C-alpha positions in Angstrom: 65.3 -8.4 -44.7 64.1 -10.2 -48.1 60.7 -10.5 -49.2 60.3 -14.0 -47.7 61.5 -12.7 -44.2 58.8 -9.8 -44.5 56.0 -12.0 -45.4 56.6 -13.9 -42.2 56.8 -11.0 -40.0 54.4 -11.4 -37.1 51.9 -8.7 -37.0 50.5 -7.7 -33.3 46.9 -8.8 -32.8 44.3 -6.3 -32.7 43.1 -5.5 -29.2 39.6 -7.4 -28.8 37.1 -6.9 -25.8 34.3 -9.1 -25.0 31.1 -7.0 -25.7 27.6 -8.0 -24.8 25.3 -7.2 -27.7 21.9 -6.2 -28.5 21.0 -6.0 -32.1 17.6 -4.5 -33.0 16.1 -4.4 -36.5 12.9 -3.2 -37.6 10.8 -5.9 -39.2 9.4 -4.7 -42.8 11.4 -1.4 -42.6 12.5 -1.5 -46.5 8.4 -1.6 -47.2 7.9 1.6 -45.5 7.6 5.1 -47.1 10.7 7.1 -46.4 9.0 9.8 -43.9 7.3 6.6 -42.3 10.9 5.2 -41.8 12.2 8.2 -40.3 9.5 8.5 -38.1 9.5 5.0 -36.8 13.4 5.2 -36.1 12.8 8.1 -34.2 10.2 6.5 -32.1 12.2 3.3 -31.5 15.4 5.4 -30.7 13.3 7.3 -28.0 11.9 4.1 -26.3 15.4 2.2 -26.4 17.1 5.3 -24.9 14.7 5.6 -22.2 15.3 2.3 -20.8 17.1 2.1 -17.6 19.5 -0.3 -18.7 20.6 2.1 -21.5 20.6 5.3 -19.4 22.6 3.3 -16.7 25.3 2.1 -19.2 25.3 5.3 -21.3 26.2 7.2 -17.8 28.9 5.0 -16.9 30.6 5.4 -20.5 30.0 1.6 -20.8 28.0 1.7 -24.3 28.8 2.2 -27.7 25.5 2.9 -30.0 25.6 2.0 -33.7 22.6 2.9 -35.9 22.2 0.2 -38.7 20.0 1.6 -41.0 16.9 -0.2 -40.1 17.8 -0.4 -36.4 20.8 -0.5 -34.0 23.6 -2.3 -32.5 24.1 -1.7 -28.8 27.4 -2.9 -27.1 27.5 -3.3 -23.4 30.8 -4.0 -21.3 29.9 -5.0 -18.0 27.5 -8.1 -18.0 25.8 -10.4 -20.4 22.8 -9.4 -18.6 22.6 -5.6 -19.7 21.7 -6.3 -23.3 19.0 -8.9 -22.1 17.4 -6.2 -19.5 17.6 -3.6 -22.2 15.6 -5.8 -24.7 13.0 -6.6 -22.3 12.6 -3.0 -21.0 12.3 -1.9 -24.6 10.0 -4.8 -25.8 7.5 -3.9 -22.8 7.2 -0.4 -23.9 7.0 -1.5 -27.5 3.6 -3.0 -26.6 2.4 0.3 -26.6 3.4 1.0 -30.3 2.1 -2.1 -32.1 2.9 -0.3 -35.4 6.7 -1.0 -34.3 7.5 -4.4 -35.2 11.1 -5.4 -34.0 13.2 -8.5 -33.6 16.2 -8.6 -31.3 19.3 -10.8 -31.1 21.4 -10.9 -28.0 25.2 -12.3 -28.0 28.4 -12.1 -26.1 31.4 -12.0 -28.1 34.8 -10.4 -29.4 34.9 -7.0 -30.6 37.6 -4.4 -31.8 36.7 -0.7 -31.4 37.4 1.3 -34.3 36.2 4.6 -36.3 34.0 4.6 -39.2 34.4 6.9 -42.1 32.7 9.6 -40.3 35.0 9.4 -37.3 32.2 7.7 -35.1 32.8 5.0 -32.9 32.0 1.6 -34.6 33.1 -1.9 -33.8 34.2 -4.9 -35.9 34.9 -8.6 -35.0 32.8 -12.0 -34.9 31.2 -10.8 -32.0 29.0 -8.5 -34.2 28.7 -11.0 -37.1 27.4 -13.8 -34.7 25.0 -11.2 -33.0 23.4 -10.3 -36.6 23.1 -14.3 -37.2 21.2 -14.8 -34.0 19.0 -11.8 -34.7 18.2 -12.9 -38.1 16.9 -16.3 -36.6 14.0 -14.4 -35.3 10.8 -13.0 -36.5 8.8 -9.7 -35.2 8.4 -9.7 -31.5 11.1 -12.3 -30.9 14.1 -11.9 -28.7 17.0 -14.5 -29.4 19.9 -15.2 -27.1 22.9 -17.0 -28.2 23.8 -20.0 -26.2 27.3 -18.4 -25.5 25.5 -15.3 -23.8 23.1 -17.7 -22.0 26.0 -19.8 -20.7 27.9 -16.5 -19.6 24.8 -15.1 -17.8 24.1 -18.6 -16.0 27.8 -18.9 -14.7 27.7 -15.1 -13.5 24.4 -15.9 -11.6 25.7 -18.8 -10.1 29.1 -17.1 -8.8 27.4 -14.1 -7.5 
């Protein structure tokens, strides 16, 4: 096989799955002192982890959790309603913690499961990238839902 044939060789596509993502970002995180950042993230983690949607998805093994430094990415795999429920449950509880200001983005899109440098579960793909952009459209207290996720949720409700 010559060099020209090798470059034309078709490589198998990475296995992709549709994930329903919830990205949560602490607004003003970088302005906090390090000890305040740690305390705030611990509180936020406790609040999100105590939501019914989070616990249900985790118990079924259908949840990937990825820390993002100033928040988290949660990937659900059963329905586009799961991240929306988790966002609403967490948002309701966060009203009791006015010092924790977050913005949230929800999107459904393709991801590839991988492991990171620490051998922890991680994901890559356009689903994550778009979810990040959706979240970046919001301010403190906002939950932004992509049109893709809205359409999937609406179609699912109409067929159930």
